[in-house]
N, CA, C, O and the ligand as a Tripos MOL2 file, in Angstrom:
@<TRIPOS>MOLECULE
protein
  257   255    65     0     0
PROTEIN
NO_CHARGES

@<TRIPOS>ATOM
      1 N         190.5780   58.0040   65.3900 N.3       1 MET1
      2 CA        190.9400   59.4200   65.5810 C.3       1 MET1
      3 C         192.4660   59.5640   65.5430 C.2       1 MET1
      4 O         193.1710   58.8880   66.2930 O.2       1 MET1
      5 N         192.9600   60.4100   64.7020 N.am      2 SER2
      6 CA        194.4050   60.6130   64.6090 C.3       2 SER2
      7 C         194.8640   61.6420   65.6270 C.2       2 SER2
      8 O         194.0510   62.3620   66.2070 O.2       2 SER2
      9 N         196.1570   61.7070   65.8380 N.am      3 ALA3
     10 CA        196.7150   62.6140   66.8360 C.3       3 ALA3
     11 C         196.3990   64.0690   66.5180 C.2       3 ALA3
     12 O         196.3280   64.9000   67.4240 O.2       3 ALA3
     13 N         196.2090   64.3820   65.2500 N.am      4 THR4
     14 CA        195.9780   65.7720   64.8690 C.3       4 THR4
     15 C         194.5760   66.2410   65.2330 C.2       4 THR4
     16 O         194.2850   67.4350   65.1620 O.2       4 THR4
     17 N         193.6890   65.2990   65.6280 N.am      5 ASP5
     18 CA        192.3300   65.6890   66.0040 C.3       5 ASP5
     19 C         192.2210   66.0850   67.4730 C.2       5 ASP5
     20 O         191.1700   66.5420   67.9220 O.2       5 ASP5
     21 N         193.3090   65.9090   68.2160 N.am      6 LYS6
     22 CA        193.2730   66.1890   69.6480 C.3       6 LYS6
     23 C         194.1600   67.3720   69.9880 C.2       6 LYS6
     24 O         195.2260   67.5470   69.3970 O.2       6 LYS6
     25 N         193.7210   68.1830   70.9400 N.am      7 LEU7
     26 CA        194.5260   69.3140   71.3800 C.3       7 LEU7
     27 C         195.7300   68.8070   72.1710 C.2       7 LEU7
     28 O         195.5790   68.0340   73.1170 O.2       7 LEU7
     29 N         196.9140   69.2430   71.7800 N.am      8 LEU8
     30 CA        198.1160   68.8880   72.5280 C.3       8 LEU8
     31 C         198.1910   69.7650   73.7760 C.2       8 LEU8
     32 O         197.6030   70.8460   73.8110 O.2       8 LEU8
     33 N         198.9140   69.3020   74.8040 N.am      9 PRO9
     34 CA        199.0710   70.1310   76.0000 C.3       9 PRO9
     35 C         199.7310   71.4690   75.6610 C.2       9 PRO9
     36 O         200.4430   71.5910   74.6640 O.2       9 PRO9
     37 N         199.4830   72.4550   76.4980 N.am     10 CYS10
     38 CA        200.0440   73.7910   76.3160 C.3      10 CYS10
     39 C         201.5720   73.7210   76.2000 C.2      10 CYS10
     40 O         202.2290   73.0790   77.0200 O.2      10 CYS10
     41 N         202.1440   74.3900   75.1660 N.am     11 PRO11
     42 CA        203.5970   74.3560   74.9770 C.3      11 PRO11
     43 C         204.3460   75.1530   76.0440 C.2      11 PRO11
     44 O         205.5570   74.9950   76.1960 O.2      11 PRO11
     45 N         203.6500   75.9900   76.7690 N.am     12 PHE12
     46 CA        204.3110   76.8520   77.7600 C.3      12 PHE12
     47 C         204.2780   76.2640   79.1670 C.2      12 PHE12
     48 O         205.2710   76.3290   79.8910 O.2      12 PHE12
     49 N         203.1330   75.6880   79.5570 N.am     13 CYS13
     50 CA        203.0030   75.2090   80.9350 C.3      13 CYS13
     51 C         202.5940   73.7410   81.0180 C.2      13 CYS13
     52 O         202.5680   73.1700   82.1080 O.2      13 CYS13
     53 N         202.2720   73.1210   79.8740 N.am     14 GLY14
     54 CA        201.8430   71.7280   79.8890 C.3      14 GLY14
     55 C         200.4030   71.5520   80.3420 C.2      14 GLY14
     56 O         199.9450   70.4260   80.5370 O.2      14 GLY14
     57 N         199.6840   72.6590   80.5120 N.am     15 GLY15
     58 CA        198.2950   72.6030   80.9700 C.3      15 GLY15
     59 C         197.3490   72.1230   79.8750 C.2      15 GLY15
     60 O         197.7370   71.9470   78.7200 O.2      15 GLY15
     61 N         196.1110   71.9200   80.2690 N.am     16 ALA16
     62 CA        195.0920   71.4220   79.3420 C.3      16 ALA16
     63 C         194.4230   72.5880   78.6190 C.2      16 ALA16
     64 O         193.8680   73.4760   79.2650 O.2      16 ALA16
     65 N         194.4690   72.5950   77.2940 N.am     17 PRO17
     66 CA        193.7830   73.6370   76.5350 C.3      17 PRO17
     67 C         192.3270   73.2670   76.2770 C.2      17 PRO17
     68 O         191.9490   72.1000   76.3750 O.2      17 PRO17
     69 N         191.5310   74.2460   75.9550 N.am     18 ARG18
     70 CA        190.1620   73.9420   75.5390 C.3      18 ARG18
     71 C         189.7290   74.9270   74.4660 C.2      18 ARG18
     72 O         190.3030   76.0060   74.3210 O.2      18 ARG18
     73 N         188.7180   74.5390   73.7240 N.am     19 ILE19
     74 CA        188.1780   75.4150   72.6850 C.3      19 ILE19
     75 C         187.1370   76.3230   73.3090 C.2      19 ILE19
     76 O         186.2760   75.8760   74.0680 O.2      19 ILE19
     77 N         187.2250   77.5880   72.9850 N.am     20 GLN20
     78 CA        186.3260   78.5950   73.5410 C.3      20 GLN20
     79 C         185.5920   79.2470   72.3590 C.2      20 GLN20
     80 O         186.1990   79.5900   71.3450 O.2      20 GLN20
     81 N         184.2840   79.4060   72.5160 N.am     21 HIS21
     82 CA        183.4980   80.0160   71.4470 C.3      21 HIS21
     83 C         182.9970   81.3870   71.8730 C.2      21 HIS21
     84 O         182.7190   81.6380   73.0450 O.2      21 HIS21
     85 N         182.8930   82.2580   70.8920 N.am     22 LEU22
     86 CA        182.3450   83.5870   71.1010 C.3      22 LEU22
     87 C         180.9310   83.5610   70.5090 C.2      22 LEU22
     88 O         180.7360   83.1290   69.3730 O.2      22 LEU22
     89 N         179.9600   84.0220   71.2780 N.am     23 PHE23
     90 CA        178.5700   83.9460   70.8210 C.3      23 PHE23
     91 C         177.9930   85.3250   70.5670 C.2      23 PHE23
     92 O         178.3080   86.2950   71.2560 O.2      23 PHE23
     93 N         177.1470   85.3800   69.5680 N.am     24 MET24
     94 CA        176.3710   86.5820   69.3210 C.3      24 MET24
     95 C         174.9420   86.1320   69.0830 C.2      24 MET24
     96 O         174.6760   85.3740   68.1500 O.2      24 MET24
     97 N         174.0190   86.5930   69.9160 N.am     25 ALA25
     98 CA        172.6220   86.1620   69.8330 C.3      25 ALA25
     99 C         172.5130   84.6390   69.8380 C.2      25 ALA25
    100 O         171.7860   84.0480   69.0390 O.2      25 ALA25
    101 N         173.2560   84.0160   70.7640 N.am     26 ASP26
    102 CA        173.2260   82.5670   70.9560 C.3      26 ASP26
    103 C         173.8100   81.7590   69.7970 C.2      26 ASP26
    104 O         173.7560   80.5300   69.8110 O.2      26 ASP26
    105 N         174.3660   82.4390   68.7980 N.am     27 GLU27
    106 CA        175.0090   81.7180   67.7070 C.3      27 GLU27
    107 C         176.5180   81.8670   67.8530 C.2      27 GLU27
    108 O         177.0100   82.9780   68.0550 O.2      27 GLU27
    109 N         177.2650   80.7610   67.7550 N.am     28 PRO28
    110 CA        178.7180   80.8880   67.8060 C.3      28 PRO28
    111 C         179.2300   81.5940   66.5610 C.2      28 PRO28
    112 O         178.8670   81.2330   65.4410 O.2      28 PRO28
    113 N         180.0650   82.5930   66.7580 N.am     29 THR29
    114 CA        180.5890   83.3430   65.6090 C.3      29 THR29
    115 C         182.0880   83.1440   65.4380 C.2      29 THR29
    116 O         182.5910   83.1280   64.3150 O.2      29 THR29
    117 N         182.7990   82.9910   66.5450 N.am     30 HIS30
    118 CA        184.2440   82.8280   66.4910 C.3      30 HIS30
    119 C         184.6790   81.7770   67.5110 C.2      30 HIS30
    120 O         183.9830   81.5150   68.4920 O.2      30 HIS30
    121 N         185.8420   81.1850   67.2560 N.am     31 SER31
    122 CA        186.3930   80.1780   68.1520 C.3      31 SER31
    123 C         187.8870   80.3880   68.3090 C.2      31 SER31
    124 O         188.5530   80.9270   67.4260 O.2      31 SER31
    125 N         188.3970   79.9550   69.4480 N.am     32 ARG32
    126 CA        189.8300   79.9720   69.6620 C.3      32 ARG32
    127 C         190.1710   78.8780   70.6600 C.2      32 ARG32
    128 O         189.2860   78.2730   71.2660 O.2      32 ARG32
    129 N         191.4620   78.6340   70.8220 N.am     33 VAL33
    130 CA        191.9130   77.6780   71.8250 C.3      33 VAL33
    131 C         192.6120   78.4640   72.9140 C.2      33 VAL33
    132 O         193.4290   79.3420   72.6360 O.2      33 VAL33
    133 N         192.2880   78.1470   74.1480 N.am     34 ILE34
    134 CA        192.9060   78.8200   75.2840 C.3      34 ILE34
    135 C         193.3830   77.7680   76.2830 C.2      34 ILE34
    136 O         192.7220   76.7530   76.5000 O.2      34 ILE34
    137 N         194.5520   78.0320   76.8890 N.am     35 CYS35
    138 CA        195.0670   77.1460   77.9310 C.3      35 CYS35
    139 C         194.3200   77.4640   79.2210 C.2      35 CYS35
    140 O         194.2440   78.6210   79.6320 O.2      35 CYS35
    141 N         193.7670   76.4260   79.8610 N.am     36 THR36
    142 CA        192.9870   76.6570   81.0790 C.3      36 THR36
    143 C         193.8800   76.9880   82.2730 C.2      36 THR36
    144 O         193.3910   77.4190   83.3180 O.2      36 THR36
    145 N         195.1840   76.7880   82.1190 N.am     37 ASN37
    146 CA        196.0990   77.0520   83.2320 C.3      37 ASN37
    147 C         196.7650   78.4230   83.1220 C.2      37 ASN37
    148 O         196.6450   79.2380   84.0370 O.2      37 ASN37
    149 N         197.4730   78.6950   82.0050 N.am     38 CYS38
    150 CA        198.2160   79.9600   81.8890 C.3      38 CYS38
    151 C         197.5250   80.9520   80.9500 C.2      38 CYS38
    152 O         197.9880   82.0820   80.7920 O.2      38 CYS38
    153 N         196.4070   80.5280   80.3200 N.am     39 HIS39
    154 CA        195.5660   81.3920   79.4940 C.3      39 HIS39
    155 C         196.2370   81.9030   78.2290 C.2      39 HIS39
    156 O         195.7820   82.8890   77.6470 O.2      39 HIS39
    157 N         197.3140   81.2490   77.7910 N.am     40 VAL40
    158 CA        197.8480   81.5720   76.4760 C.3      40 VAL40
    159 C         196.7940   81.1230   75.4670 C.2      40 VAL40
    160 O         196.1090   80.1260   75.6930 O.2      40 VAL40
    161 N         196.6570   81.8430   74.3640 N.am     41 LYS41
    162 CA        195.5670   81.5350   73.4380 C.3      41 LYS41
    163 C         195.9320   81.8100   71.9920 C.2      41 LYS41
    164 O         196.8790   82.5370   71.6920 O.2      41 LYS41
    165 N         195.1610   81.2110   71.1130 N.am     42 THR42
    166 CA        195.3010   81.5050   69.6910 C.3      42 THR42
    167 C         194.4550   82.7380   69.3970 C.2      42 THR42
    168 O         193.7090   83.2170   70.2500 O.2      42 THR42
    169 N         194.5880   83.2400   68.1700 N.am     43 ASP43
    170 CA        193.6650   84.2770   67.7110 C.3      43 ASP43
    171 C         192.2680   83.6710   67.6010 C.2      43 ASP43
    172 O         192.1080   82.4500   67.5860 O.2      43 ASP43
    173 N         191.2720   84.5290   67.5240 N.am     44 TYR44
    174 CA        189.9280   84.0590   67.2130 C.3      44 TYR44
    175 C         189.8420   83.7800   65.7230 C.2      44 TYR44
    176 O         190.3270   84.5600   64.9030 O.2      44 TYR44
    177 N         189.2260   82.6670   65.3850 N.am     45 TYR45
    178 CA        188.9430   82.3430   63.9930 C.3      45 TYR45
    179 C         187.4390   82.2970   63.8250 C.2      45 TYR45
    180 O         186.7110   81.9840   64.7670 O.2      45 TYR45
    181 N         186.9690   82.6090   62.6200 N.am     46 VAL46
    182 CA        185.5290   82.5320   62.3920 C.3      46 VAL46
    183 C         185.0770   81.1030   62.6530 C.2      46 VAL46
    184 O         185.8010   80.1450   62.3800 O.2      46 VAL46
    185 N         183.8630   80.9760   63.1890 N.am     47 TYR47
    186 CA        183.3450   79.6730   63.5840 C.3      47 TYR47
    187 C         183.3880   78.6750   62.4260 C.2      47 TYR47
    188 O         183.6490   77.4890   62.6270 O.2      47 TYR47
    189 N         183.1290   79.1640   61.2180 N.am     48 GLU48
    190 CA        183.1000   78.2900   60.0440 C.3      48 GLU48
    191 C         184.4750   77.6930   59.7330 C.2      48 GLU48
    192 O         184.5780   76.6990   59.0150 O.2      48 GLU48
    193 N         185.5230   78.3030   60.2750 N.am     49 PHE49
    194 CA        186.8730   77.7690   60.0810 C.3      49 PHE49
    195 C         186.9300   76.3260   60.5820 C.2      49 PHE49
    196 O         187.6390   75.4940   60.0170 O.2      49 PHE49
    197 N         186.1920   76.0430   61.6270 N.am     50 GLY50
    198 CA        186.0390   74.6660   62.0920 C.3      50 GLY50
    199 C         186.9840   74.2920   63.2110 C.2      50 GLY50
    200 O         188.1270   74.7440   63.2640 O.2      50 GLY50
    201 N         186.4790   73.4510   64.1120 N.am     51 GLU51
    202 CA        187.2800   73.0220   65.2640 C.3      51 GLU51
    203 C         188.5240   72.2590   64.8300 C.2      51 GLU51
    204 O         189.5970   72.4320   65.4060 O.2      51 GLU51
    205 N         188.3800   71.4240   63.8250 N.am     52 ARG52
    206 CA        189.5370   70.6440   63.3760 C.3      52 ARG52
    207 C         190.6860   71.5540   62.9800 C.2      52 ARG52
    208 O         191.8400   71.2860   63.3160 O.2      52 ARG52
    209 N         190.3720   72.6330   62.2640 N.am     53 ASN53
    210 CA        191.4210   73.5400   61.8080 C.3      53 ASN53
    211 C         192.0000   74.3510   62.9620 C.2      53 ASN53
    212 O         193.1970   74.6370   62.9820 O.2      53 ASN53
    213 N         191.1630   74.7200   63.9110 N.am     54 ILE54
    214 CA        191.6620   75.4570   65.0750 C.3      54 ILE54
    215 C         192.5780   74.5550   65.8950 C.2      54 ILE54
    216 O         193.6050   75.0030   66.4050 O.2      54 ILE54
    217 N         192.2060   73.2970   66.0190 N.am     55 ILE55
    218 CA        193.0640   72.3390   66.7250 C.3      55 ILE55
    219 C         194.4140   72.2430   66.0180 C.2      55 ILE55
    220 O         195.4540   72.1660   66.6720 O.2      55 ILE55
    221 N         194.4000   72.2460   64.6870 N.am     56 LYS56
    222 CA        195.6540   72.1880   63.9250 C.3      56 LYS56
    223 C         196.5180   73.3980   64.2160 C.2      56 LYS56
    224 O         197.7300   73.2760   64.3960 O.2      56 LYS56
    225 N         195.8890   74.5740   64.2640 N.am     57 VAL57
    226 CA        196.6340   75.8000   64.5430 C.3      57 VAL57
    227 C         197.3100   75.7050   65.9080 C.2      57 VAL57
    228 O         198.4910   76.0200   66.0580 O.2      57 VAL57
    229 N         196.5400   75.2670   66.8940 N.am     58 TRP58
    230 CA        197.0950   75.1350   68.2550 C.3      58 TRP58
    231 C         198.2350   74.1020   68.2760 C.2      58 TRP58
    232 O         199.2950   74.3500   68.8490 O.2      58 TRP58
    233 N         198.0050   72.9670   67.6550 N.am     59 ASN59
    234 CA        198.9970   71.9050   67.7060 C.3      59 ASN59
    235 C         200.2830   72.2970   66.9770 C.2      59 ASN59
    236 O         201.3720   71.9070   67.3970 O.2      59 ASN59
    237 N         200.1690   73.0640   65.8900 N.am     60 ARG60
    238 CA        201.3710   73.5350   65.2130 C.3      60 ARG60
    239 C         202.2000   74.3740   66.1820 C.2      60 ARG60
    240 O         203.4250   74.2730   66.2390 O.2      60 ARG60
    241 N         201.4870   75.2060   66.9430 N.am     61 ARG61
    242 CA        202.1360   76.0710   67.9200 C.3      61 ARG61
    243 C         202.7840   75.2390   69.0260 C.2      61 ARG61
    244 O         203.8820   75.5450   69.4910 O.2      61 ARG61
    245 N         202.0800   74.1790   69.4390 N.am     62 ALA62
    246 CA        202.5900   73.3300   70.5190 C.3      62 ALA62
    247 C         203.8690   72.6200   70.0880 C.2      62 ALA62
    248 O         204.6910   72.2460   70.9250 O.2      62 ALA62
    249 N         204.0350   72.4350   68.7700 N.am     63 GLU63
    250 CA        205.2050   71.7140   68.2850 C.3      63 GLU63
    251 C         206.3870   72.6330   68.0260 C.2      63 GLU63
    252 O         207.4830   72.1440   67.7520 O.2      63 GLU63
    253 N         206.2090   73.9180   68.1000 N.am     64 ASP64
    254 CA        207.3010   74.8660   67.8240 C.3      64 ASP64
    255 C         208.4670   74.6820   68.7870 C.2      64 ASP64
    256 O         209.4640   75.3970   68.6930 O.2      64 ASP64
    257 ZN        199.5020   77.0270   79.4790 Zn       65 ZN65
@<TRIPOS>BOND
     1     1     2 1
     2     2     3 1
     3     3     4 2
     4     3     5 am
     5     5     6 1
     6     6     7 1
     7     7     8 2
     8     7     9 am
     9     9    10 1
    10    10    11 1
    11    11    12 2
    12    11    13 am
    13    13    14 1
    14    14    15 1
    15    15    16 2
    16    15    17 am
    17    17    18 1
    18    18    19 1
    19    19    20 2
    20    19    21 am
    21    21    22 1
    22    22    23 1
    23    23    24 2
    24    23    25 am
    25    25    26 1
    26    26    27 1
    27    27    28 2
    28    27    29 am
    29    29    30 1
    30    30    31 1
    31    31    32 2
    32    31    33 am
    33    33    34 1
    34    34    35 1
    35    35    36 2
    36    35    37 am
    37    37    38 1
    38    38    39 1
    39    39    40 2
    40    39    41 am
    41    41    42 1
    42    42    43 1
    43    43    44 2
    44    43    45 am
    45    45    46 1
    46    46    47 1
    47    47    48 2
    48    47    49 am
    49    49    50 1
    50    50    51 1
    51    51    52 2
    52    51    53 am
    53    53    54 1
    54    54    55 1
    55    55    56 2
    56    55    57 am
    57    57    58 1
    58    58    59 1
    59    59    60 2
    60    59    61 am
    61    61    62 1
    62    62    63 1
    63    63    64 2
    64    63    65 am
    65    65    66 1
    66    66    67 1
    67    67    68 2
    68    67    69 am
    69    69    70 1
    70    70    71 1
    71    71    72 2
    72    71    73 am
    73    73    74 1
    74    74    75 1
    75    75    76 2
    76    75    77 am
    77    77    78 1
    78    78    79 1
    79    79    80 2
    80    79    81 am
    81    81    82 1
    82    82    83 1
    83    83    84 2
    84    83    85 am
    85    85    86 1
    86    86    87 1
    87    87    88 2
    88    87    89 am
    89    89    90 1
    90    90    91 1
    91    91    92 2
    92    91    93 am
    93    93    94 1
    94    94    95 1
    95    95    96 2
    96    95    97 am
    97    97    98 1
    98    98    99 1
    99    99   100 2
   100    99   101 am
   101   101   102 1
   102   102   103 1
   103   103   104 2
   104   103   105 am
   105   105   106 1
   106   106   107 1
   107   107   108 2
   108   107   109 am
   109   109   110 1
   110   110   111 1
   111   111   112 2
   112   111   113 am
   113   113   114 1
   114   114   115 1
   115   115   116 2
   116   115   117 am
   117   117   118 1
   118   118   119 1
   119   119   120 2
   120   119   121 am
   121   121   122 1
   122   122   123 1
   123   123   124 2
   124   123   125 am
   125   125   126 1
   126   126   127 1
   127   127   128 2
   128   127   129 am
   129   129   130 1
   130   130   131 1
   131   131   132 2
   132   131   133 am
   133   133   134 1
   134   134   135 1
   135   135   136 2
   136   135   137 am
   137   137   138 1
   138   138   139 1
   139   139   140 2
   140   139   141 am
   141   141   142 1
   142   142   143 1
   143   143   144 2
   144   143   145 am
   145   145   146 1
   146   146   147 1
   147   147   148 2
   148   147   149 am
   149   149   150 1
   150   150   151 1
   151   151   152 2
   152   151   153 am
   153   153   154 1
   154   154   155 1
   155   155   156 2
   156   155   157 am
   157   157   158 1
   158   158   159 1
   159   159   160 2
   160   159   161 am
   161   161   162 1
   162   162   163 1
   163   163   164 2
   164   163   165 am
   165   165   166 1
   166   166   167 1
   167   167   168 2
   168   167   169 am
   169   169   170 1
   170   170   171 1
   171   171   172 2
   172   171   173 am
   173   173   174 1
   174   174   175 1
   175   175   176 2
   176   175   177 am
   177   177   178 1
   178   178   179 1
   179   179   180 2
   180   179   181 am
   181   181   182 1
   182   182   183 1
   183   183   184 2
   184   183   185 am
   185   185   186 1
   186   186   187 1
   187   187   188 2
   188   187   189 am
   189   189   190 1
   190   190   191 1
   191   191   192 2
   192   191   193 am
   193   193   194 1
   194   194   195 1
   195   195   196 2
   196   195   197 am
   197   197   198 1
   198   198   199 1
   199   199   200 2
   200   199   201 am
   201   201   202 1
   202   202   203 1
   203   203   204 2
   204   203   205 am
   205   205   206 1
   206   206   207 1
   207   207   208 2
   208   207   209 am
   209   209   210 1
   210   210   211 1
   211   211   212 2
   212   211   213 am
   213   213   214 1
   214   214   215 1
   215   215   216 2
   216   215   217 am
   217   217   218 1
   218   218   219 1
   219   219   220 2
   220   219   221 am
   221   221   222 1
   222   222   223 1
   223   223   224 2
   224   223   225 am
   225   225   226 1
   226   226   227 1
   227   227   228 2
   228   227   229 am
   229   229   230 1
   230   230   231 1
   231   231   232 2
   232   231   233 am
   233   233   234 1
   234   234   235 1
   235   235   236 2
   236   235   237 am
   237   237   238 1
   238   238   239 1
   239   239   240 2
   240   239   241 am
   241   241   242 1
   242   242   243 1
   243   243   244 2
   244   243   245 am
   245   245   246 1
   246   246   247 1
   247   247   248 2
   248   247   249 am
   249   249   250 1
   250   250   251 1
   251   251   252 2
   252   251   253 am
   253   253   254 1
   254   254   255 1
   255   255   256 2
@<TRIPOS>SUBSTRUCTURE
     1 MET1         2 RESIDUE 1 A MET
     2 SER2         6 RESIDUE 1 A SER
     3 ALA3        10 RESIDUE 1 A ALA
     4 THR4        14 RESIDUE 1 A THR
     5 ASP5        18 RESIDUE 1 A ASP
     6 LYS6        22 RESIDUE 1 A LYS
     7 LEU7        26 RESIDUE 1 A LEU
     8 LEU8        30 RESIDUE 1 A LEU
     9 PRO9        34 RESIDUE 1 A PRO
    10 CYS10       38 RESIDUE 1 A CYS
    11 PRO11       42 RESIDUE 1 A PRO
    12 PHE12       46 RESIDUE 1 A PHE
    13 CYS13       50 RESIDUE 1 A CYS
    14 GLY14       54 RESIDUE 1 A GLY
    15 GLY15       58 RESIDUE 1 A GLY
    16 ALA16       62 RESIDUE 1 A ALA
    17 PRO17       66 RESIDUE 1 A PRO
    18 ARG18       70 RESIDUE 1 A ARG
    19 ILE19       74 RESIDUE 1 A ILE
    20 GLN20       78 RESIDUE 1 A GLN
    21 HIS21       82 RESIDUE 1 A HIS
    22 LEU22       86 RESIDUE 1 A LEU
    23 PHE23       90 RESIDUE 1 A PHE
    24 MET24       94 RESIDUE 1 A MET
    25 ALA25       98 RESIDUE 1 A ALA
    26 ASP26      102 RESIDUE 1 A ASP
    27 GLU27      106 RESIDUE 1 A GLU
    28 PRO28      110 RESIDUE 1 A PRO
    29 THR29      114 RESIDUE 1 A THR
    30 HIS30      118 RESIDUE 1 A HIS
    31 SER31      122 RESIDUE 1 A SER
    32 ARG32      126 RESIDUE 1 A ARG
    33 VAL33      130 RESIDUE 1 A VAL
    34 ILE34      134 RESIDUE 1 A ILE
    35 CYS35      138 RESIDUE 1 A CYS
    36 THR36      142 RESIDUE 1 A THR
    37 ASN37      146 RESIDUE 1 A ASN
    38 CYS38      150 RESIDUE 1 A CYS
    39 HIS39      154 RESIDUE 1 A HIS
    40 VAL40      158 RESIDUE 1 A VAL
    41 LYS41      162 RESIDUE 1 A LYS
    42 THR42      166 RESIDUE 1 A THR
    43 ASP43      170 RESIDUE 1 A ASP
    44 TYR44      174 RESIDUE 1 A TYR
    45 TYR45      178 RESIDUE 1 A TYR
    46 VAL46      182 RESIDUE 1 A VAL
    47 TYR47      186 RESIDUE 1 A TYR
    48 GLU48      190 RESIDUE 1 A GLU
    49 PHE49      194 RESIDUE 1 A PHE
    50 GLY50      198 RESIDUE 1 A GLY
    51 GLU51      202 RESIDUE 1 A GLU
    52 ARG52      206 RESIDUE 1 A ARG
    53 ASN53      210 RESIDUE 1 A ASN
    54 ILE54      214 RESIDUE 1 A ILE
    55 ILE55      218 RESIDUE 1 A ILE
    56 LYS56      222 RESIDUE 1 A LYS
    57 VAL57      226 RESIDUE 1 A VAL
    58 TRP58      230 RESIDUE 1 A TRP
    59 ASN59      234 RESIDUE 1 A ASN
    60 ARG60      238 RESIDUE 1 A ARG
    61 ARG61      242 RESIDUE 1 A ARG
    62 ALA62      246 RESIDUE 1 A ALA
    63 GLU63      250 RESIDUE 1 A GLU
    64 ASP64      254 RESIDUE 1 A ASP
    65 ZN65       257 GROUP 0 **** ****
């Protein structure tokens, strides 16, 4: 597993982020990453965008 497959700590508070899914009729439709400490978050992306890509979006932000 490369470093890009893992969520980096929150760039604002250093807290642990997690992936959050939005469900409609028990099917995941959208996903985003949210910090469990300060609740900073990415936009919602369609579920098909994939966790790997959402992790990339978050990590790019963490490196800013
Ligand atoms: Zn945070």
